[in-house]
C-alpha positions as CSV (number, residue, x, y, z in Angstrom):
1,M,23.5,72.2,-61.3
2,T,27.2,72.5,-61.5
3,E,29.7,69.6,-61.4
4,K,30.6,70.5,-57.8
5,D,26.9,69.9,-56.8
6,F,27.0,66.5,-58.5
7,S,30.3,65.5,-56.9
8,S,28.9,66.4,-53.5
9,H,26.2,63.7,-53.9
10,L,28.7,61.0,-54.9
11,N,29.6,58.1,-52.7
12,K,33.2,58.4,-51.8
13,D,33.7,54.6,-51.9
14,L,33.1,54.5,-55.7
15,N,36.0,54.1,-58.1
16,I,36.4,56.3,-61.2
17,A,33.9,54.2,-63.3
18,G,31.3,54.4,-60.6
19,K,31.7,58.1,-60.2
20,L,31.5,58.7,-64.0
21,S,28.4,56.5,-64.3
22,S,26.6,58.1,-61.4
23,I,27.3,61.6,-62.8
24,F,25.9,60.5,-66.2
25,I,22.8,59.0,-64.6
26,E,22.1,62.1,-62.4
27,H,22.8,64.6,-65.2
28,P,19.6,66.3,-66.6
29,L,20.9,66.1,-70.2
30,T,21.0,62.3,-70.1
31,F,17.3,61.9,-70.9
32,I,17.6,64.4,-73.8
33,L,20.6,62.6,-75.2
34,G,18.8,59.3,-75.1
35,V,15.8,60.7,-76.9
36,F,18.0,62.3,-79.5
37,I,19.8,59.0,-80.2
38,L,16.4,57.2,-80.5
39,I,15.1,59.8,-82.9
40,L,18.3,59.6,-85.0
41,G,18.0,55.8,-85.1
42,Y,14.4,56.0,-86.3
43,I,15.2,58.6,-89.0
44,S,18.1,56.4,-90.3
45,L,15.8,53.4,-90.3
46,I,13.2,55.3,-92.4
47,I,15.8,56.8,-94.8
48,M,17.9,53.6,-95.3
49,P,17.3,52.1,-98.8
50,R,15.9,48.6,-98.8
51,E,15.3,46.1,-101.6
52,E,12.7,43.4,-101.7
53,N,15.1,40.9,-103.4
54,P,18.7,42.2,-102.9
55,Q,21.3,40.9,-105.3
56,I,23.7,38.7,-103.3
57,K,26.6,37.0,-105.0
58,V,27.0,33.4,-104.0
59,S,30.5,32.0,-104.5
60,G,29.8,28.4,-103.7
61,G,27.9,25.8,-101.7
62,A,28.3,22.6,-99.8
63,V,26.2,19.4,-99.6
64,I,26.7,17.2,-96.5
65,V,24.9,13.9,-96.2
66,V,24.9,11.5,-93.3
67,M,24.9,7.7,-93.9
68,P,25.8,5.9,-90.6
69,G,27.5,2.6,-90.9
70,A,28.4,2.8,-94.6
71,S,31.9,2.3,-95.9
72,P,33.6,5.0,-98.0
73,S,33.3,3.0,-101.2
74,E,29.5,2.6,-100.6
75,I,29.1,6.3,-99.9
76,Q,31.0,7.0,-103.1
77,K,28.8,4.8,-105.2
78,I,25.4,5.5,-103.5
79,I,25.6,9.1,-102.6
80,I,28.5,11.1,-104.1
81,E,28.4,10.0,-107.8
82,P,24.6,10.4,-108.2
83,L,24.7,13.8,-106.4
84,E,27.6,15.1,-108.4
85,K,25.7,14.2,-111.7
86,K,22.5,15.9,-110.5
87,I,24.3,19.0,-109.3
88,Q,26.3,19.3,-112.5
89,Y,23.1,18.9,-114.6
90,K,21.1,21.4,-112.6
91,V,23.8,24.1,-111.9
92,S,25.7,25.0,-115.1
93,V,28.1,27.6,-113.5
94,I,30.2,25.3,-111.4
95,A,33.9,26.0,-111.8
96,V,35.2,23.4,-109.3
97,M,33.5,20.5,-107.5
98,L,35.3,18.6,-104.7
99,S,34.0,15.5,-103.0
100,F,35.4,13.7,-100.0
101,V,34.3,11.4,-97.1
102,V,35.3,12.0,-93.5
103,N,34.1,9.6,-90.8
104,A,31.3,8.1,-93.1
105,I,30.0,11.6,-93.8
106,P,30.3,12.7,-97.5
107,F,31.0,16.3,-98.3
108,I,30.5,17.8,-101.8
109,I,31.8,21.4,-102.2
110,Q,31.1,23.5,-105.3
111,L,32.8,26.7,-106.3
112,L,30.9,28.8,-108.8
113,K,32.3,30.8,-111.7
């Protein structure tokens, strides 16, 4: 069919987007194009290299603990100081460690080397 045949079947009340979409839906190559795209996607999925354990560089981390009703000094003594010591003992590649308390919620942020 030619484009004139397609345009004769179109509803005259449609705007340009409606006319374009109805031409695309009624065109016989639409199905072939869809199948072609699916086949390309499947081939790329098969060919794409994958690793079981990919190497991801982690640049830091954050520890957030909630202790409702505690004062900032209590949070400093009970949570932040022991956690900082444990983290520094277990993780030897920490370049910077920041600790602060906001609304009785302690935050410990580590930046790795």
